[in-house]
Each structure stands twice: as structure tokens, then as C-alpha cells.
C-alpha positions in Angstrom: -3.2 210.9 -16.2 -4.3 210.8 -12.6 -6.8 208.0 -13.4 -4.0 205.8 -14.7 -1.9 206.3 -11.6 -4.8 205.3 -9.4 -5.5 202.3 -11.5 -1.9 201.2 -11.4 -1.8 201.7 -7.6 -5.0 199.6 -7.1 -3.6 196.9 -9.4 -0.3 196.7 -7.5 -2.3 196.5 -4.1 -4.4 193.7 -5.5 -1.4 191.8 -6.7 0.3 192.2 -3.3 -2.9 191.0 -1.5 -3.3 188.0 -3.8 0.3 187.1 -3.3 0.0 187.3 0.5 -3.2 185.2 0.4 -1.5 182.6 -1.8 1.4 182.4 0.6 -0.9 182.1 3.6 -2.9 179.4 1.9 0.3 177.4 1.2 1.3 177.8 4.9 -2.1 176.6 6.1 -2.0 173.6 3.8 1.5 172.8 5.0 0.4 173.1 8.7 -2.6 170.8 8.0 -0.3 168.3 6.3 2.1 168.5 9.2 -0.7 167.9 11.7 -2.0 164.9 9.7 1.4 163.4 9.8 0.8 162.7 13.6 -1.3 159.6 14.6 -4.8 160.1 16.1 -4.8 160.1 20.0 -5.6 156.7 21.4 -5.4 154.5 24.5 -4.8 150.9 25.2 -7.1 149.1 27.6 -8.2 145.7 28.7 -11.7 144.7 28.1 -14.5 142.3 29.3 -18.2 141.8 29.1 -20.8 143.2 31.4 -22.5 140.2 33.1 -26.2 140.0 33.8 -26.7 138.6 37.3 -29.3 138.1 40.1 -28.1 140.2 43.0 -29.2 140.1 46.6 -29.5 143.3 48.6 -28.5 142.9 52.2 -29.0 145.0 55.4 -26.0 145.0 57.8 -26.8 144.5 61.5 -24.6 143.7 64.5 -24.7 140.2 65.8 -23.3 138.6 68.9 -22.0 135.0 69.2 -23.4 132.9 72.0 -22.0 129.4 73.0 -24.6 126.7 73.1 -23.5 125.7 76.6 -22.4 128.3 79.1 -22.8 128.5 82.9 -21.3 130.1 86.0 -20.4 127.3 88.4 -21.3 128.1 92.0 -21.0 126.3 95.4 -24.1 125.4 97.4 -22.4 125.2 100.7 -19.6 127.2 102.3 -16.4 125.6 103.5 -12.6 125.3 103.4 -11.1 124.3 100.0 -9.1 121.1 100.3 -8.5 120.4 96.6 -8.4 122.4 93.4 -8.8 120.4 90.2 -8.4 123.0 87.4 -6.1 125.9 86.4 -7.3 129.2 84.9 -8.4 128.7 81.2 -8.2 124.9 81.4 -10.3 122.6 79.2 -12.1 120.3 81.5 -14.1 117.1 80.9 -17.7 116.5 82.1 -17.9 115.5 85.8 -14.3 116.5 86.3 -13.7 117.7 89.9 -13.2 121.5 90.1 -13.1 122.0 93.8 -13.4 119.9 97.0 -14.5 121.4 100.3 -13.7 120.1 103.7 -16.1 117.2 104.6 -14.3 115.8 107.6 -17.2 116.6 110.0 -19.8 115.4 107.5 -17.9 112.1 107.0 -17.8 111.6 110.8 -21.5 112.2 111.0 -22.0 109.8 108.1 -20.2 107.0 110.0 -22.4 107.6 113.0 -25.5 107.6 110.9 -24.4 104.4 109.2 -24.0 102.8 112.7 -27.5 103.9 113.6 -28.8 102.3 110.5 -27.1 99.0 111.4 -28.5 99.2 114.9 -32.0 100.0 113.7 -31.9 97.1 111.2 -30.8 94.7 114.0 -33.5 95.9 116.3 -36.1 95.5 113.5 -35.0 91.9 112.8 -35.4 91.0 116.5 -38.8 92.6 116.9 -40.0 90.8 113.8 -39.0 87.5 115.4 -40.7 88.5 118.7 -43.9 89.4 116.8 -43.9 86.0 115.2 -43.8 84.5 118.7 -46.6 86.9 119.7 -44.5 88.3 122.5 -44.8 92.0 121.4 -47.4 94.1 119.7 -47.4 95.1 116.0 -46.8 98.7 117.0 -43.3 97.8 118.2 -42.5 96.4 114.8 -43.8 99.5 113.0 -41.7 101.7 115.2 -38.6 99.7 114.6 -39.2 99.8 110.8 -39.7 103.5 110.9 -36.4 103.9 112.9 -34.6 102.0 110.0 -36.1 104.4 107.4 -35.2 107.5 109.4 -31.6 106.3 109.9 -31.3 105.4 106.2 -32.6 108.9 105.3 -30.0 110.5 107.6 -27.3 108.5 105.7 -28.6 109.6 102.3 -28.8 113.3 103.5 -25.1 113.2 104.6 -24.0 111.4 101.5 -25.7 114.1 99.4 -24.1 116.9 101.5 -20.7 115.4 101.0 -21.3 115.0 97.3 -22.4 118.6 96.9 -19.2 119.8 98.6 -17.3 118.2 95.6 -17.9 120.6 92.8 -17.8 119.1 89.3 -18.0 120.4 85.8 -21.5 119.8 84.4 -20.2 119.4 80.8 -17.0 119.5 78.9 -15.7 123.1 78.3 -13.2 125.7 79.0 -12.9 127.5 82.3 -12.4 131.2 82.9 -9.4 132.8 84.5 -10.6 132.3 88.1 -8.0 130.8 90.5 -8.4 129.2 93.9 -6.0 127.7 96.5 -6.3 124.9 98.9 -6.9 126.3 102.4 -9.0 129.2 101.0 -12.4 129.6 102.6 -15.4 130.4 100.3 -18.9 131.5 101.2 -22.1 130.2 99.9 -23.0 130.9 96.2 -19.5 132.0 95.3 -18.8 132.1 91.5 -16.2 129.3 91.1 -15.7 129.7 87.4 -17.5 130.4 84.1 -17.6 127.3 81.9 -18.0 127.7 78.1 -19.0 124.5 76.3 -16.9 123.1 73.4 -19.0 122.6 70.4 -18.6 122.4 66.6 -21.4 125.0 66.2 -22.1 128.3 67.9 -25.2 130.6 67.9 -25.4 134.1 66.4 -28.0 136.4 67.9 -29.0 139.5 65.9 -31.9 141.9 65.5 -33.7 143.2 62.4 -35.8 146.5 62.4 -39.5 145.8 61.8 -39.5 148.1 58.8 -37.3 145.8 56.8 -38.0 142.5 55.1 -37.7 139.8 57.8 -35.7 136.6 57.3 -37.6 133.2 57.3 -36.7 130.3 59.6 -34.5 128.0 57.7 -33.1 130.8 55.5 -29.4 131.8 55.5 -27.6 134.9 56.5 -23.9 135.9 55.9 -21.6 136.4 58.9 -18.5 138.6 58.6 -16.2 139.1 61.5 -14.9 142.5 62.4 -11.3 141.5 63.0 -9.1 141.9 59.9 -7.6 138.5 60.2 -11.1 137.0 60.2 -12.6 139.0 57.3 -14.0 136.0 55.5 -17.7 135.7 55.1 -19.5 132.6 56.4 -23.0 131.3 56.0 -25.3 130.7 59.0 -28.8 129.2 59.1 -31.6 131.0 60.9 -33.1 128.6 63.5 -35.2 130.6 65.9 -36.8 134.0 66.5 -38.5 135.7 69.5 -42.3 135.6 69.4 -42.6 139.4 69.8 -40.8 142.7 68.9 -38.6 144.5 71.4 -40.8 147.2 72.8 -38.0 149.8 73.0 -36.1 149.3 69.7 -39.0 147.8 67.6 -36.7 145.1 66.3 -37.2 141.4 65.9 -34.6 139.1 67.5 -33.3 136.1 65.6 -30.8 133.3 66.3 -28.7 131.6 63.6 -26.4 128.6 63.9 -22.8 128.9 62.6 -20.2 126.2 62.1 -17.4 126.6 64.7 -14.6 124.2 63.8 -11.8 124.0 66.3 -13.7 126.6 68.4 -12.1 129.4 66.4 -15.0 131.8 67.4 -15.6 132.9 71.0 -18.6 133.3 73.2 -19.8 137.0 73.1 -17.7 137.8 70.1 -19.2 140.5 67.8 -19.9 140.0 64.1 -21.5 141.7 61.2 -24.7 139.9 60.0 -25.7 140.4 56.3 -29.5 139.8 56.2 -31.0 139.3 52.6 -33.8 141.8 52.0 -34.4 141.8 48.2 -33.4 139.9 45.1 -33.0 142.0 41.9 -31.8 141.6 38.3 -28.6 143.6 37.8 -25.3 143.7 35.9 -21.9 143.0 37.3 -18.7 144.7 36.0 -15.1 144.8 37.4 -14.5 147.7 39.8 -11.8 149.1 37.5 -14.3 149.5 34.7 -16.0 152.3 36.7 -14.9 155.9 36.1 -16.1 158.9 38.0 -16.5 162.6 37.3 -18.5 165.6 38.5 -21.4 164.2 36.4 -21.6 160.8 38.1 -20.3 157.3 37.4 -19.6 155.9 33.9 -18.7 152.7 32.1 -17.1 152.9 28.7 -18.7 150.7 26.1 -16.4 149.7 23.2 -18.0 149.9 19.7 -16.6 149.7 16.2 -16.8 152.7 13.8 -17.1 152.6 10.0 -13.4 151.8 9.6 -13.8 148.9 12.1 -11.8 150.7 14.8 -12.8 150.5 18.4 -14.2 153.7 19.9 -15.1 154.5 23.5 -18.6 155.5 24.4 -19.4 156.6 28.0 -22.6 155.2 29.5 -23.8 156.7 32.8 -24.7 154.0 35.3 -26.3 153.7 38.8 -24.2 151.7 41.2 -25.3 149.2 43.8 -23.2 147.1 46.2 -19.6 146.1 45.7 -19.0 142.4 45.7 -15.3 141.5 46.1 -13.6 142.9 43.0 -16.8 143.5 41.1 -19.4 146.3 41.1 -23.1 145.8 40.8 -24.7 148.2 38.3 -28.4 148.8 38.9 -29.2 150.8 35.7 -27.5 151.9 32.5 -26.4 148.5 31.3 -28.4 145.4 30.2 -25.6 142.8 30.3 -23.5 141.5 27.5 -22.0 144.9 26.6 -18.3 144.9 25.5 -16.7 147.3 28.0 -13.3 148.6 28.9 -11.9 147.4 32.3 -8.3 148.0 33.3 -7.2 151.3 31.9 -10.7 152.7 31.5 -9.7 155.9 33.4 -7.7 156.9 30.3 -10.7 157.0 28.0 -12.9 159.8 26.8 -15.9 160.0 24.4 -15.1 158.7 20.9 -11.4 158.1 21.7 -9.7 155.5 19.5 -9.1 152.4 21.6 -6.6 149.6 21.2 -7.6 146.5 23.1 -5.0 144.4 24.8 -5.5 140.8 23.8 -7.3 138.7 26.5 -9.5 135.6 26.4 -12.6 137.7 26.6 -11.9 140.1 23.7 -10.3 137.3 21.6 -13.7 135.7 21.6 -15.3 139.0 20.8 -13.0 139.6 17.8 -13.7 136.1 16.6 -17.4 136.7 16.7 -16.9 139.9 14.7 
């Protein structure tokens, strides 16, 4: 009797457990079916191809622009200013008068010297006639001839003195901000003005450490100006170098020539010089194709799965220089890979990807 009761209890328990298991099984199946009713997580991105390229590594050094003609104009003689022929910052022509000093005493001496020349020449002509008549000795003729030469030399000396008191521009250029007034007295060797020549080219002087690859004469360097409004990069040709290294810095000095249309660059202006040091084979990708994490930098390559759906595959890369809106990849890619560009930050490994139609991926899909 007791055995039957136990068997009945065990049977009832098993029935309850089986019923609960069946109910739970149905619930799990319903949950799975409900979950499968949602679409798989995905992301939409733009795409492009990784481009194999030959990249040039550069070293950045500071350069200084130097006008091809520059001089500080000074006076050789002291004197009172009688005329000022330029204003501060003026553009002057070659041989234009900058200053005139008082030459009134010199001009008076010149007139006296000219009179002495005339007298000496008359005396010389008379003694020549007397010598022909054998009325004087040849010594008198020689002395008269020497007097003519001495008088003429005095005239030339005074003319040169007067000319040097008229200070002229040695070449066409722009003056500095110096200012003088008529009636002002200046001493010997006073800096009148700094004159910077106007030219369609300008020199760029820079130095390269001896431990780096040195540029060759005739090669090109890239010049970038520090000012934001002049951020464009220009090409200059290396034309000269010093014959020895600087003993203190152990750097080699070079000079390049840069086009300077409309004199837009100034003497002593600073610039960044990009000197090529190495040519390497690399891969170029858009900067928005690069994603970063604690593990490094990655590019997502897009590959098709068995159902012909695009999937994201992260590839770790080593980055080089940035060139405008592209990033140089030194390792990790070979070139030609179909990669995610804009929107790549949304991706993760094996994520379903929908590609926004562009010219690049239209070609890719056609090839498939």
C-alpha cells in the first residue's frame, strides 16, 4: 500500500516537471523566434580603394628668406642735407637721388679749380710757341704741362666730391622707414636707409643636420610659410651650399631659389622647409578611413561572406605622414584593398555593412 502511494507521488512529480519543462521549452522557442524577427545589426558607410603610391619622407627645418639684393646705404662725407628724394617705405628706381648734401663750398672751389685749369692751359700753349722759337728751355714746357695735369686733377677731385655728396640708390628697391629732413646735419657713415631689391625670385637659406640625407644641388625642396594666410606649399630649387659644416651645430647650410611674384614674400621672413630624405613604397587612404583604439590604428577592409553580404574586417596598420586629406600607411595594406572610408568609425569586426553607392564601389560591384 505504501509502495503504491510513493509510486503515485513520484509519477505526479515527474508529470509536473515534464509539464514545466515543456512550457519553458515553448517560451525559449518563442523568445528565439521573437529575437530572429529583428534585423541583424549593420552600418552604412562610404567606401574606396587603398592606393599604392611612392611616398617621400621629409625632414622639417626652419628656413629664412633672403632678398637677392639688399644693402644699407651710407654717406661717405658729413654735411647738411639740402634735399630729400624719398619717403619711408618708398619704391625707388636705380640711380634715384635719395639725399643731397650741401656742396656750395665745393662748387666754389670747383669754379676756382676750373679757372686754374684754363690759366694752366693758356700758359702751356704760350710756352710751346716759345719753345718752337727756341726762346725757352724744354724744362719750362714740361713744368707748364704738369701744371695743366695738376689743375685738371683738382677739378676731377672736386667733381667726385660733389658727386659723392649726392647719394643715389644703387639699384631699384624699397626703402626702410628711415626719414630725414632738409636742414638736418648728418655725420660720416650714417645709415641713410636699408634698400631691399625688387626681384621675381628670392633666396631661402636653411640648414640640414649632418646625420640626415643631404639634398643635392639642383634638387627641389618644399617651402611652407608659417602664417595661416600663406599656408600653401611651394617648390624651391637648391642652388648652393657652404663648403663646410657649421662647427657648432654640425649642420650643412644650403640656399634654394623660390619664385616671388609681386614680391609677396619679404626679406628675413621665416618659413618651414621640407627636405626630402627617403623615397618609399606605401599605401594612401583617406584620413576618415583610419579608426583608433587602445590597441592601435585600424583600417576596415570590406569583404563578402557566403551570402554575398559585405562584412567589416579590421586590419591593424602602421601610419606615416599625413598628406592633405589622405594618410600614408607604411604597413598592413598592400594597395588595392576595398575599404570603408566615411563612417568607418561605426564598424566592428564582422559587422554587416551596407555600402553607400559611389563611383568607386559602383566599379567594385560591377567587377563582382
